[in-house]
TIRO-2110 file (N, C-alpha, C; in Angstrom, 1 decimal):
// TIRO-2110
92.2, 35.2, 74.2, N, 1, A
92.4, 36.3, 73.3, CA, 1, A
92.7, 35.7, 71.9, C, 1, A
92.0, 36.2, 70.9, N, 2, A
92.2, 35.7, 69.6, CA, 2, A
93.1, 36.7, 68.8, C, 2, A
93.6, 36.2, 67.7, N, 3, A
94.5, 37.0, 66.9, CA, 3, A
93.8, 38.2, 66.3, C, 3, A
92.6, 37.9, 65.9, N, 4, A
91.8, 39.0, 65.2, CA, 4, A
91.4, 40.1, 66.1, C, 4, A
91.2, 39.9, 67.4, N, 5, A
90.8, 40.9, 68.3, CA, 5, A
91.9, 41.8, 68.8, C, 5, A
93.2, 41.3, 68.7, N, 6, A
94.3, 42.0, 69.1, CA, 6, A
94.6, 43.3, 68.3, C, 6, A
94.6, 43.2, 66.9, N, 7, A
94.8, 44.4, 66.1, CA, 7, A
93.6, 45.4, 66.2, C, 7, A
92.4, 44.9, 66.4, N, 8, A
91.2, 45.8, 66.6, CA, 8, A
91.3, 46.6, 67.9, C, 8, A
91.7, 45.9, 68.9, N, 9, A
91.8, 46.6, 70.2, CA, 9, A
93.0, 47.5, 70.2, C, 9, A
94.1, 47.2, 69.6, N, 10, A
95.2, 48.1, 69.5, CA, 10, A
94.9, 49.3, 68.7, C, 10, A
94.1, 49.1, 67.6, N, 11, A
93.7, 50.2, 66.8, CA, 11, A
92.7, 51.2, 67.6, C, 11, A
91.8, 50.6, 68.4, N, 12, A
90.9, 51.4, 69.2, CA, 12, A
91.7, 52.2, 70.2, C, 12, A
92.7, 51.6, 70.9, N, 13, A
93.6, 52.3, 71.8, CA, 13, A
94.3, 53.4, 71.2, C, 13, A
94.9, 53.1, 70.0, N, 14, A
95.6, 54.2, 69.3, CA, 14, A
94.7, 55.3, 68.9, C, 14, A
93.5, 55.0, 68.5, N, 15, A
92.5, 56.1, 68.1, CA, 15, A
92.2, 56.9, 69.3, C, 15, A
92.0, 56.3, 70.5, N, 16, A
91.7, 57.0, 71.7, CA, 16, A
92.8, 57.9, 72.1, C, 16, A
94.0, 57.4, 72.0, N, 17, A
95.2, 58.2, 72.4, CA, 17, A
95.3, 59.4, 71.4, C, 17, A
95.2, 59.2, 70.1, N, 18, A
95.3, 60.3, 69.2, CA, 18, A
94.2, 61.3, 69.4, C, 18, A
92.9, 60.9, 69.7, N, 19, A
91.8, 61.8, 70.0, CA, 19, A
92.1, 62.6, 71.3, C, 19, A
92.6, 62.0, 72.3, N, 20, A
93.0, 62.7, 73.6, CA, 20, A
94.1, 63.7, 73.3, C, 20, A
95.1, 63.4, 72.6, N, 21, A
96.2, 64.3, 72.3, CA, 21, A
95.6, 65.5, 71.5, C, 21, A
94.8, 65.3, 70.5, N, 22, A
94.2, 66.4, 69.7, CA, 22, A
93.3, 67.3, 70.6, C, 22, A
92.6, 66.7, 71.5, N, 23, A
91.7, 67.5, 72.4, CA, 23, A
92.5, 68.4, 73.3, C, 23, A
93.6, 67.8, 73.9, N, 24, A
94.3, 68.6, 74.9, CA, 24, A
95.6, 69.3, 74.3, C, 24, A
95.6, 69.4, 73.0, N, 25, A
96.8, 69.9, 72.3, CA, 25, A
97.0, 71.4, 72.7, C, 25, A
96.0, 72.2, 72.8, N, 26, A
96.1, 73.6, 73.1, CA, 26, A
95.7, 73.9, 74.6, C, 26, A
95.5, 72.9, 75.4, N, 27, A
95.0, 73.2, 76.8, CA, 27, A
96.0, 73.9, 77.6, C, 27, A
97.3, 73.7, 77.5, N, 28, A
98.3, 74.4, 78.3, CA, 28, A
98.7, 75.8, 77.8, C, 28, A
98.2, 76.2, 76.6, N, 29, A
98.6, 77.5, 76.1, CA, 29, A
97.6, 78.6, 76.5, C, 29, A
98.2, 79.7, 76.8, N, 30, A
97.4, 80.9, 77.1, CA, 30, A
97.0, 81.6, 75.8, C, 30, A
95.9, 82.2, 75.9, N, 31, A
95.5, 83.0, 74.7, CA, 31, A
96.4, 84.2, 74.5, C, 31, A
96.5, 84.7, 73.3, N, 32, A
97.3, 85.9, 73.0, CA, 32, A
96.8, 87.1, 73.8, C, 32, A
95.5, 87.2, 74.0, N, 33, A
94.9, 88.3, 74.8, CA, 33, A
95.3, 88.2, 76.2, C, 33, A
95.4, 87.0, 76.8, N, 34, A
95.8, 86.8, 78.2, CA, 34, A
97.3, 87.2, 78.3, C, 34, A
98.1, 86.8, 77.3, N, 35, A
99.5, 87.2, 77.4, CA, 35, A
99.7, 88.7, 77.3, C, 35, A
98.9, 89.3, 76.4, N, 36, A
99.0, 90.7, 76.2, CA, 36, A
98.7, 91.5, 77.5, C, 36, A
97.5, 91.1, 78.0, N, 37, A
97.1, 91.8, 79.3, CA, 37, A
98.0, 91.5, 80.4, C, 37, A
98.5, 90.3, 80.5, N, 38, A
99.4, 89.9, 81.6, CA, 38, A
100.7, 90.6, 81.6, C, 38, A
101.1, 90.9, 80.4, N, 39, A
102.4, 91.7, 80.2, CA, 39, A
102.2, 93.2, 80.4, C, 39, A
101.0, 93.6, 80.5, N, 40, A
100.7, 95.0, 80.7, CA, 40, A
100.5, 95.4, 82.2, C, 40, A
100.6, 94.3, 83.0, N, 41, A
100.3, 94.5, 84.5, CA, 41, A
101.5, 94.1, 85.3, C, 41, A
101.6, 94.6, 86.5, N, 42, A
102.7, 94.3, 87.4, CA, 42, A
102.2, 93.4, 88.5, C, 42, A
103.0, 92.5, 89.0, N, 43, A
102.7, 91.7, 90.2, CA, 43, A
102.7, 92.6, 91.4, C, 43, A
101.8, 92.4, 92.3, N, 44, A
101.7, 93.3, 93.5, CA, 44, A
102.4, 92.7, 94.7, C, 44, A
103.2, 91.6, 94.5, N, 45, A
103.9, 91.0, 95.7, CA, 45, A
105.1, 91.9, 96.1, C, 45, A
105.5, 92.9, 95.3, N, 46, A
106.6, 93.7, 95.7, CA, 46, A
107.9, 93.3, 94.9, C, 46, A
107.8, 92.4, 94.0, N, 47, A
109.0, 91.9, 93.3, CA, 47, A
109.3, 92.9, 92.2, C, 47, A
108.4, 93.7, 91.7, N, 48, A
108.6, 94.6, 90.6, CA, 48, A
108.7, 94.0, 89.3, C, 48, A
108.1, 92.8, 89.1, N, 49, A
108.1, 92.1, 87.8, CA, 49, A
106.8, 92.2, 87.2, C, 49, A
106.8, 91.9, 85.9, N, 50, A
105.6, 91.8, 85.1, CA, 50, A
104.8, 90.6, 85.6, C, 50, A
103.4, 90.7, 85.6, N, 51, A
102.6, 89.7, 86.2, CA, 51, A
102.9, 88.3, 85.7, C, 51, A
103.0, 88.1, 84.4, N, 52, A
103.2, 86.8, 83.9, CA, 52, A
104.7, 86.3, 84.0, C, 52, A
105.6, 87.2, 84.4, N, 53, A
107.0, 86.8, 84.6, CA, 53, A
107.4, 86.8, 86.0, C, 53, A
106.5, 86.9, 87.0, N, 54, A
106.8, 86.8, 88.4, CA, 54, A
107.3, 85.4, 88.7, C, 54, A
108.5, 85.2, 89.2, N, 55, A
109.1, 83.9, 89.3, CA, 55, A
109.2, 83.5, 90.8, C, 55, A
108.5, 84.1, 91.7, N, 56, A
108.6, 83.7, 93.1, CA, 56, A
107.8, 82.4, 93.2, C, 56, A
108.4, 81.5, 93.9, N, 57, A
107.8, 80.2, 94.1, CA, 57, A
106.7, 80.4, 95.1, C, 57, A
105.5, 79.9, 94.7, N, 58, A
104.3, 80.0, 95.5, CA, 58, A
103.8, 81.5, 95.8, C, 58, A
104.1, 82.3, 94.8, N, 59, A
103.6, 83.7, 94.9, CA, 59, A
102.1, 83.8, 94.9, C, 59, A
101.6, 84.2, 96.1, N, 60, A
100.1, 84.3, 96.2, CA, 60, A
99.5, 85.4, 95.3, C, 60, A
100.2, 86.5, 95.2, N, 61, A
99.7, 87.6, 94.5, CA, 61, A
99.5, 87.3, 93.0, C, 61, A
100.6, 86.7, 92.4, N, 62, A
100.5, 86.5, 90.9, CA, 62, A
99.5, 85.4, 90.6, C, 62, A
99.4, 84.4, 91.4, N, 63, A
98.5, 83.3, 91.2, CA, 63, A
97.0, 83.9, 91.2, C, 63, A
96.8, 84.7, 92.2, N, 64, A
95.4, 85.3, 92.4, CA, 64, A
95.1, 86.2, 91.3, C, 64, A
96.1, 87.0, 90.9, N, 65, A
95.9, 88.0, 89.8, CA, 65, A
95.7, 87.3, 88.4, C, 65, A
96.4, 86.2, 88.2, N, 66, A
96.3, 85.4, 87.0, CA, 66, A
94.9, 84.8, 86.9, C, 66, A
94.4, 84.3, 88.0, N, 67, A
93.1, 83.7, 88.1, CA, 67, A
92.0, 84.7, 87.8, C, 67, A
92.2, 85.9, 88.4, N, 68, A
91.3, 87.0, 88.2, CA, 68, A
91.3, 87.4, 86.7, C, 68, A
92.4, 87.4, 86.1, N, 69, A
92.5, 87.8, 84.7, CA, 69, A
91.8, 86.8, 83.8, C, 69, A
92.0, 85.5, 84.1, N, 70, A
91.4, 84.4, 83.4, CA, 70, A
89.8, 84.5, 83.5, C, 70, A
89.4, 84.8, 84.7, N, 71, A
87.9, 85.0, 85.0, CA, 71, A
87.4, 86.1, 84.2, C, 71, A
88.1, 87.2, 84.2, N, 72, A
87.6, 88.4, 83.4, CA, 72, A
87.5, 88.1, 81.9, C, 72, A
88.5, 87.4, 81.4, N, 73, A
88.5, 87.0, 80.0, CA, 73, A
87.4, 86.0, 79.7, C, 73, A
87.1, 85.1, 80.6, N, 74, A
86.0, 84.2, 80.4, CA, 74, A
84.7, 84.9, 80.4, C, 74, A
84.6, 86.0, 81.2, N, 75, A
83.3, 86.7, 81.3, CA, 75, A
83.1, 87.5, 80.0, C, 75, A
84.2, 87.7, 79.2, N, 76, A
84.1, 88.5, 78.0, CA, 76, A
84.4, 90.0, 78.1, C, 76, A
85.0, 90.4, 79.2, N, 77, A
85.3, 91.8, 79.4, CA, 77, A
86.3, 92.2, 78.4, C, 77, A
86.2, 93.5, 77.9, N, 78, A
87.2, 94.0, 77.0, CA, 78, A
88.4, 94.4, 77.8, C, 78, A
89.5, 94.7, 77.0, N, 79, A
90.8, 95.0, 77.7, CA, 79, A
90.7, 96.2, 78.6, C, 79, A
90.1, 97.3, 78.2, N, 80, A
90.0, 98.5, 79.1, CA, 80, A
89.3, 98.2, 80.4, C, 80, A
88.2, 97.4, 80.3, N, 81, A
87.4, 97.1, 81.5, CA, 81, A
88.3, 96.2, 82.4, C, 81, A
89.0, 95.3, 81.8, N, 82, A
89.8, 94.4, 82.7, CA, 82, A
90.9, 95.2, 83.4, C, 82, A
91.6, 96.1, 82.7, N, 83, A
92.6, 96.9, 83.3, CA, 83, A
92.0, 97.9, 84.3, C, 83, A
90.9, 98.4, 84.0, N, 84, A
90.2, 99.3, 85.0, CA, 84, A
89.9, 98.6, 86.3, C, 84, A
89.4, 97.3, 86.1, N, 85, A
89.1, 96.5, 87.3, CA, 85, A
90.3, 96.3, 88.2, C, 85, A
91.4, 96.0, 87.5, N, 86, A
92.7, 95.7, 88.3, CA, 86, A
93.2, 97.0, 88.9, C, 86, A
93.0, 98.2, 88.3, N, 87, A
93.4, 99.4, 88.9, CA, 87, A
92.5, 99.7, 90.1, C, 87, A
91.2, 99.4, 90.0, N, 88, A
90.4, 99.6, 91.2, CA, 88, A
90.7, 98.7, 92.3, C, 88, A
91.1, 97.5, 92.0, N, 89, A
91.4, 96.5, 93.1, CA, 89, A
92.8, 96.7, 93.7, C, 89, A
93.8, 97.0, 92.8, N, 90, A
95.2, 97.1, 93.3, CA, 90, A
95.9, 98.4, 93.2, C, 90, A
95.2, 99.4, 92.6, N, 91, A
95.8, 100.7, 92.5, CA, 91, A
96.4, 101.0, 91.2, C, 91, A
96.8, 102.2, 90.9, N, 92, A
97.4, 102.5, 89.6, CA, 92, A
98.8, 101.9, 89.4, C, 92, A
99.4, 101.4, 90.4, N, 93, A
100.8, 100.9, 90.2, CA, 93, A
100.7, 99.5, 89.6, C, 93, A
99.5, 98.9, 89.4, N, 94, A
99.4, 97.6, 88.8, CA, 94, A
99.6, 97.6, 87.3, C, 94, A
99.5, 98.8, 86.7, N, 95, A
99.7, 99.0, 85.3, CA, 95, A
101.2, 99.1, 85.1, C, 95, A
101.8, 98.4, 84.1, N, 96, A
103.2, 98.3, 83.9, CA, 96, A
103.7, 99.6, 83.3, C, 96, A
103.0, 100.3, 82.4, N, 97, A
103.4, 101.5, 81.8, CA, 97, A
102.3, 102.5, 82.0, C, 97, A
102.7, 103.8, 82.3, N, 98, A
101.7, 104.8, 82.5, CA, 98, A
100.9, 105.1, 81.2, C, 98, A
99.6, 105.4, 81.4, N, 99, A
98.8, 105.7, 80.2, CA, 99, A
99.2, 107.1, 79.7, C, 99, A
99.0, 107.3, 78.4, N, 100, A
99.5, 108.6, 77.8, CA, 100, A
98.3, 109.6, 77.8, C, 100, A
97.7, 109.7, 79.0, N, 101, A
96.6, 110.7, 79.1, CA, 101, A
96.8, 111.4, 80.5, C, 101, A
96.3, 112.7, 80.5, N, 102, A
96.4, 113.5, 81.7, CA, 102, A
97.7, 113.7, 82.3, C, 102, A
97.9, 113.6, 83.6, N, 103, A
99.1, 113.8, 84.2, CA, 103, A
100.2, 112.8, 83.9, C, 103, A
99.7, 111.5, 83.6, N, 104, A
100.6, 110.5, 83.2, CA, 104, A
101.4, 110.8, 81.9, C, 104, A
100.8, 111.7, 81.1, N, 105, A
101.5, 112.1, 79.9, CA, 105, A
102.9, 112.7, 80.2, C, 105, A
103.0, 113.4, 81.4, N, 106, A
104.2, 114.0, 81.8, CA, 106, A
105.3, 112.9, 82.0, C, 106, A
104.9, 111.7, 82.5, N, 107, A
105.9, 110.7, 82.7, CA, 107, A
106.5, 110.2, 81.4, C, 107, A
105.8, 110.3, 80.3, N, 108, A
106.3, 109.9, 79.0, CA, 108, A
107.2, 111.1, 78.4, C, 108, A
106.8, 112.3, 78.6, N, 109, A
107.4, 113.4, 77.9, CA, 109, A
108.6, 114.0, 78.7, C, 109, A
108.6, 114.0, 80.0, N, 110, A
109.6, 114.7, 80.7, CA, 110, A
111.0, 114.2, 80.5, C, 110, A
111.3, 112.9, 80.4, N, 111, A
112.6, 112.4, 80.2, CA, 111, A
113.2, 113.0, 78.9, C, 111, A
112.4, 113.1, 77.8, N, 112, A
112.8, 113.6, 76.6, CA, 112, A
113.1, 115.1, 76.6, C, 112, A
112.2, 115.8, 77.3, N, 113, A
112.4, 117.2, 77.5, CA, 113, A
113.6, 117.5, 78.3, C, 113, A
113.9, 116.8, 79.3, N, 114, A
115.1, 117.0, 80.2, CA, 114, A
116.3, 116.7, 79.3, C, 114, A
116.3, 115.7, 78.5, N, 115, A
117.4, 115.3, 77.7, CA, 115, A
117.7, 116.4, 76.7, C, 115, A
116.6, 117.0, 76.1, N, 116, A
116.8, 118.1, 75.1, CA, 116, A
117.4, 119.3, 75.8, C, 116, A
116.9, 119.7, 76.9, N, 117, A
117.4, 120.8, 77.7, CA, 117, A
118.8, 120.6, 78.1, C, 117, A
119.2, 119.4, 78.5, N, 118, A
120.5, 119.1, 78.9, CA, 118, A
121.5, 119.2, 77.7, C, 118, A
121.1, 118.7, 76.6, N, 119, A
121.9, 118.8, 75.4, CA, 119, A
122.1, 120.3, 74.9, C, 119, A
121.0, 121.0, 75.0, N, 120, A
121.1, 122.5, 74.6, CA, 120, A
122.0, 123.2, 75.6, C, 120, A
122.0, 122.9, 76.9, N, 121, A
122.8, 123.5, 77.8, CA, 121, A
124.3, 123.2, 77.6, C, 121, A
124.6, 121.9, 77.3, N, 122, A
126.0, 121.5, 77.0, CA, 122, A
126.5, 122.3, 75.7, C, 122, A
125.7, 122.4, 74.7, N, 123, A
126.0, 123.1, 73.5, CA, 123, A
126.3, 124.6, 73.8, C, 123, A
125.5, 125.2, 74.6, N, 124, A
125.6, 126.6, 75.0, CA, 124, A
126.9, 126.8, 75.7, C, 124, A
127.3, 125.9, 76.7, N, 125, A
128.5, 126.0, 77.5, CA, 125, A
129.7, 125.8, 76.6, C, 125, A
129.7, 124.8, 75.7, N, 126, A
130.9, 124.6, 74.9, CA, 126, A
131.1, 125.8, 73.9, C, 126, A
130.0, 126.3, 73.4, N, 127, A
130.2, 127.5, 72.5, CA, 127, A
130.7, 128.7, 73.3, C, 127, A
130.2, 128.9, 74.5, N, 128, A
130.7, 130.0, 75.3, CA, 128, A
132.2, 129.9, 75.6, C, 128, A
132.6, 128.7, 75.8, N, 129, A
134.1, 128.4, 76.1, CA, 129, A
134.9, 128.7, 74.8, C, 129, A
134.3, 128.2, 73.7, N, 130, A
135.0, 128.4, 72.4, CA, 130, A
135.1, 129.9, 72.0, C, 130, A
134.1, 130.7, 72.2, N, 131, A
134.1, 132.1, 71.8, CA, 131, A
134.7, 133.0, 72.9, C, 131, A
135.3, 132.4, 74.0, N, 132, A
135.8, 133.2, 75.1, CA, 132, A
137.0, 134.0, 74.6, C, 132, A
137.1, 135.3, 74.9, N, 133, A
138.2, 136.1, 74.4, CA, 133, A
139.5, 135.7, 75.0, C, 133, A
140.7, 136.0, 74.3, N, 134, A
142.0, 135.6, 74.9, CA, 134, A
142.2, 136.4, 76.1, C, 134, A
142.9, 135.9, 77.1, N, 135, A
143.2, 136.6, 78.3, CA, 135, A
144.1, 137.8, 78.1, C, 135, A
143.8, 138.9, 78.7, N, 136, A
144.6, 140.1, 78.6, CA, 136, A
145.9, 140.0, 79.4, C, 136, A
147.0, 140.5, 78.8, N, 137, A
148.3, 140.5, 79.5, CA, 137, A
148.4, 141.7, 80.4, C, 137, A
149.3, 141.6, 81.3, N, 138, A
149.5, 142.7, 82.3, CA, 138, A
150.0, 144.0, 81.5, C, 138, A
149.7, 145.1, 82.1, N, 139, A
150.1, 146.4, 81.5, CA, 139, A
149.5, 146.7, 80.2, C, 139, A
148.5, 146.0, 79.7, N, 140, A
147.9, 146.3, 78.5, CA, 140, A
148.7, 145.9, 77.3, C, 140, A
149.7, 145.0, 77.4, N, 141, A
150.5, 144.5, 76.3, CA, 141, A
149.6, 143.6, 75.5, C, 141, A
149.7, 143.7, 74.2, N, 142, A
148.9, 142.9, 73.3, CA, 142, A
149.9, 142.1, 72.4, C, 142, A
149.6, 140.9, 72.1, N, 143, A
150.5, 140.1, 71.3, CA, 143, A
150.0, 140.1, 69.9, C, 143, A
150.8, 140.6, 68.9, N, 144, A
150.4, 140.7, 67.6, CA, 144, A
150.2, 139.3, 67.0, C, 144, A
149.4, 139.2, 66.0, N, 145, A
149.1, 137.9, 65.4, CA, 145, A
149.6, 137.8, 63.9, C, 145, A
149.8, 136.6, 63.5, N, 146, A
150.2, 136.3, 62.1, CA, 146, A
151.5, 136.9, 61.6, C, 146, A
151.5, 137.6, 60.5, N, 147, A
152.7, 138.1, 59.9, CA, 147, A
153.4, 139.2, 60.7, C, 147, A
152.6, 140.0, 61.4, N, 148, A
153.2, 141.1, 62.2, CA, 148, A
154.1, 140.5, 63.2, C, 148, A
153.8, 139.4, 63.8, N, 149, A
154.6, 138.8, 64.8, CA, 149, A
155.9, 138.3, 64.2, C, 149, A
155.9, 137.7, 63.0, N, 150, A
157.1, 137.3, 62.3, CA, 150, A
158.0, 138.5, 62.0, C, 150, A
157.4, 139.6, 61.6, N, 151, A
158.3, 140.8, 61.3, CA, 151, A
159.0, 141.3, 62.6, C, 151, A
158.2, 141.3, 63.7, N, 152, A
158.8, 141.7, 65.0, CA, 152, A
160.0, 140.8, 65.4, C, 152, A
159.8, 139.5, 65.2, N, 153, A
160.9, 138.5, 65.6, CA, 153, A
162.1, 138.8, 64.7, C, 153, A
161.9, 139.0, 63.4, N, 154, A
163.0, 139.3, 62.5, CA, 154, A
163.8, 140.5, 62.9, C, 154, A
163.0, 141.6, 63.2, N, 155, A
163.6, 142.8, 63.7, CA, 155, A
164.4, 142.6, 65.0, C, 155, A
163.9, 141.8, 65.9, N, 156, A
164.6, 141.6, 67.2, CA, 156, A
165.9, 140.8, 66.9, C, 156, A
165.9, 139.9, 66.0, N, 157, A
167.1, 139.1, 65.7, CA, 157, A
168.2, 140.1, 65.0, C, 157, A
167.7, 140.9, 64.2, N, 158, A
168.7, 141.9, 63.5, CA, 158, A
169.3, 142.8, 64.6, C, 158, A
168.5, 143.3, 65.5, N, 159, A
169.0, 144.2, 66.5, CA, 159, A
169.9, 143.6, 67.5, C, 159, A
169.7, 142.3, 67.7, N, 160, A
170.5, 141.6, 68.7, CA, 160, A
171.6, 140.8, 68.1, C, 160, A
171.7, 140.8, 66.8, N, 161, A
172.7, 140.1, 66.0, CA, 161, A
172.8, 138.6, 66.3, C, 161, A
171.7, 138.0, 66.4, N, 162, A
171.7, 136.5, 66.6, CA, 162, A
171.5, 135.8, 65.4, C, 162, A
END
């Protein structure tokens, strides 16, 4: 081995390593579209987690569904078509959030409607308690209010000499 061939060979090795690093730089990353669709679907293994966040070791369902999602994206299917395909294969529970159309619209609206009715009921009950008349005394006796009560107390003290 000569001295002049050593730097040339080292330079070629360095160039190959840099080229390989640049080629595989984005290989492990998922596309933003894959992440978006994967976060809009649920895993069907029963864990109740989002597809891309299913953390069961060796989960057959999430691996299969991720591969199907990648295949659909590689085919060039649009987002609605991909989601419809998953709904046909796995049922409507595969979608993480209900769509805002048809009967599913009720799932979005009802919690807010129930909250509004509950708050209105509480306001109604509190106001009815607040406006409740004073309890009546036995034998129809009424207690005078304000200055009239003070005058009666003064008159009672005078009459009893206290």
